[in-house]
N, C-alpha and C positions, 0 to 999 in steps of 0.2 A: 504493500499500500504506499502511495507517492505522501510524503509530509507536504501540505501546500502550507506555506506562510499564512498565519493567522492573519495580520492585516491586510491581505487582497479583499478586494471589495469579490460582490459574490461572479461577477463578469467576469477578473481577472480570475477568480477559481474555474469557471464553468470552462475557462478554454485550458488551463492548467493540469485540471483533474485528467486522470490517463482513462481511456477505453477498456473497461474491463468484462471480463464472460465470467458470470459466476452459474452456479448450479442452485437453485430454489424449488423450495418446495409449496403448494398452495396450502393456507392455512385456514382460508375461507373463500365460499363462492358466494356469498348472499344477495338474494332482488332488491334492488330497491324501487319498484314499481311497484302496485301489482293489478290482482285481477280485476275489473270493475264490467264486464260482461253483463252482470245483474240490472245493476245500473244504467248501462248500455241501453238493454232491450225495453228497460222501464219507459227510457225515454223516447225511444224510437217509438214505443205504442202510443205515447201520448200524440206523437206528430202526424201519426196514422189516426188515430179516432180523431184529430182536427180537420181531418176530408172524409171521416165516416166510416174509414176501414180498420180498425185497430186487428181484425181478423190477419192482415196479409203478413203479418207476422210469426204467426203459431207454427210456422214451420222451421223457424230459427231454434237450433239449441246448440250449447257448446260442442264445439269439435263441429258439427256438422258444415257442410258445404250449404252456403245458401245464394240464390241468385239473386244478387242486390241488383243489376241490372235490370233483369225484370221488375223487380221492386219499381225502379225509377220510372220503369214507362208504364207502369200503371199507376204511378202517382201522378206524370205526366196527362195521362187519357184520363184521371178524375177530375183536373186540372187544379194542379197543388201548383201554388208559386214558385221561382227558381231558387229564393231564398229559402222553403221549408225544404226542399230537394236538398241543398247544398248542405243543410244542417245534419239532414240523414245520412249523406254520404260522408259527412265527416264521422259521423259517429260509427257508422258501418266500417271504415278505416279504423278505429281504434277497436272495436268489435273481433275483425280479424286480424290483428297484432298480435304474435306470439307473447306467449309469456313464460317467464319475465322478459322485459326487453331492455333492462337497466340492471346495471349488476356493481356491487362490491366485489372484488377480488382482493383478496390479499395473500401475500408471497414472502416469504424468508428464504436467505440466501443465505449461503455457508460461511461468508465473508463479511466483515463490515462494508457496506456500499455506501461510497460519498458522492453526495452530486449537490446544487446547486438549488434552491430552489424553484420550483418554476421549470426544471428541464425534466427531459423525458427518457427511456429507455428503449431497446426490442425487445417485446418480449415473443420466447418459441416456445408452443406446445404443439404437440403430434408434428413435429418438422415443421411447423409453416409460422416463421416471424412476421410478427406487425408492432407497429408504432403506440407508446401509450405516454402520456404524461403521468407522473407520480402524483399523487394526492395527498402525500402524508410528508410530515415536515422532514428535513434530513435526522431530527436525533429519533425517531420512531424507530420500535424492536423491528416493525416488518414494514414492507413496501406495499402498496396499495393503490390498486387504479378504479377508475370508475367507468366501464365497460359499456357501452351502448349494442344492441346487437343490431348489426346490418344484415339486409333482407341479401341473402346471397354472399355473405363476408365466409369467408373462406374460415379462419380462425375465429372470429367471433363465434359463428355458428358454432364450432366443437367446443367451444370454452361454456356456449350457455348449455350446452347437450350433456358434455361429459367432465365438467373442470369439478372435482370432488376433495375437500382435503386429504393432504397426501400426494396427492399428484407432480409429479416434478416437468418443471419448467426450466429453460435456461433466459438468464437475463443480462442485455447487453446493453454498456451504456457507462456513463449517461451521456446525452446528445441535447441542445440546445443551447441559444442564446439567450431567451427571453426571459434574464431571473429579478429578481427582486434585488431593487437598488439599494444602496447602501443606506440607513437612517440618517433624516433629516427634520425639517419641519413643515414639510410640505405635506398634505394632503396626500390621499390616496383613493383610485379611482380603480375598481376592477371591475370588466363589462364583458359576457360573456352567452354565448347560447348554448344549451345542453351541456355534455361531455365536456366541452370547452374547457367549465368553470376549475376542471383536475388541479391543474399549475397554480391557478390561483387560491385552491385551497390549502396546498402546500404552503402559497407564502403567505396566505392570511395565518393557518397554524403557529410557524414559524414567528410572524414578525409578532402576533401576541406573547410567546414565549420568551422570547427574547426581550419583550419589552419597551420594543420601538414603537408601538404605536403611542409613547409620549415623547413630545415632543419638547424643545427647551423650553416652550411656550404655554405647555399645557398640552391635552391628548388631542392628538391629530385624528379627521375624521376619517373613516375608511369606510367606500360604499361598495357594498356589491350589488350592480345592477346584472339580473339572472333573466334571461328568456327560454321557454320552452312552451310548449302545446297545450300539456296537459300539468295538474299541482304534482302528481306521484312522477313526471317526468323531469323535476328539479332533484340531482344529484343533490345528497346530503343537505335536503334542508330542515330536517329538525337540526343538526349542528349549526348550521347559522341562523336558524331561530333562536336557538338557545344565547348563541353570541351576540346576538341584536339585545337580546334583554339583559342579558352579562353584561356587555360594554356600553357605557353612554353613548361611545365616537363610531361605534359600529353600525350602518346599517344598511340592513337585506331587504331589497326590493325586488323581488320576483316578478317578473310581470308574464302571465297565460292568455295564450292567446284562444285556447278554445276550451277551457274549462271551464268557462259560463254554460258551454251547452249539458253540464252535467251535476253543475254545484251550484249555491250561490255566492258564487267567489266574488266579492266587490273589490277587487284589487286593481292594479295594473292590469291591461288587456292588449297594449300596442307593443310593436316592436321595440326592443330592448334599445335601438338607437334612439328611437323618438321618445322612450320615456325618460333615457337619461337629459335629452332637453328641460323637461318639464321640473328638473328640481336642479337647473343651473341657476344660481343667482340672480334675484331682478335687475334688470338693467343691465349685465354681463353680455347677451347678447344682442344689444341696442347696435345696430350698423355691422351686427356677422353677417357674411356673405353665405347663409346656409342654401343646400342642396333644396332644390325648388319643393322633394317631398317631404323635407325635415323642417323646412320654416314654419307652417301652423303650430308645430309644436313649442315653440319658443314661448305661449302666450296660454298655452294652457296649463290648467290646477293640475298638480299630484292627487292621485285616488288616493295616497296615506297620508297617514298626518304626519309623518317626518317634518320636524321644525326647522331641522339642518339644510344645508343649500350650498352645493357645491361650485365653486368661485375657481373659474379654469385657469386664470394665472399662477394661482398656486399650488397645483395638484401636480401628482403623477398620475398618468393614464397605463393601464393594461386590461387590452383587449384580445379574447381569444374566442372563436367558434368560425360557422358559417363566413365564406369571404362576402358576400354580397353585404353582411352587418356589418364586416370589420371596415370593410372599405368605405361604405356611408358613415359609419363614427368616425373614422380618421378625417375624413371630410370635414366631417361637423365642428370635431375636436380642433381642428387647425383654423376653422372661423371663429371659434367661441375664445380663442386666444391660447388655447394649453401650448406651450413650448411643444416644437417638434423633440428636441432634448429631453424631455420628459415623458414619450409616447414610446410604449414597445405593444408589439400587436402580433398576431399570426392568424390565419386564415385556411380555413379548410373546407375542400366540398366545392 
């Protein structure tokens, strides 16, 4: 194991840490989402009752193949509106998706594994390699990953179907240059979609573990904006909610685009880059040349009761998730006045 000097910052450490290959064993493979088929069927039945045909769903059973396209044709013939049909199709997609589709995977390795918060490794199981961000702080006893089932994905499918405690895996790494900056007095804004939050979970755990949330002028505001479709798609949602309750400076703002179809969710429902703009301090966006699709959100009120606001000139921004979100966010962040040198981001998909 290479001794990396302690005075180096995380970016320097990331460059100096050697690539190592370690044998590991799975310690846990726990679902983070849940099966909601009963609620989905009940909601679809209510939609069908509104057009006079709740019986059209009687043939649906867990695990059965159902002719959703045929149902759509029936709805059109019955005069159902486009919005109702769109809601039913969205619910049908949720009904058909495999369970589990979001998993917390724990792995122990034979030797201590050094990495900087935010880095990723290549995980190989069943002779198939795949890169995953580390979701744990470097001090943790085991490596942790948040894994989304990808339809047709070789390794993710195998992990979901076969991963059991005791299974052998190979870990290669670390890699990646999006790592937590050195302590400062700047506030922090983390923005992610789905499992893009994994490297930020590592950074946030490390931040509070080391006491870096305290600046020279008091507690730094730490924001996490996390976008998903459904509430149970939010990785580590209970951990983040607990931290929000325990730490006055931590603000967890989830935004869920589809959840209102299934529950009484009254939080944010817009895309994460749009929600971010709602929480920027009043006046900070005056004159900002925002992208056309984002500009209306500078004047929208937040859906939560968070009192704090983001002051762009005084933050570090980290973004990870689907490339469309990251690209839009970076354009908005630049227009809002966040210095380029204080932004780090990675996009995928």
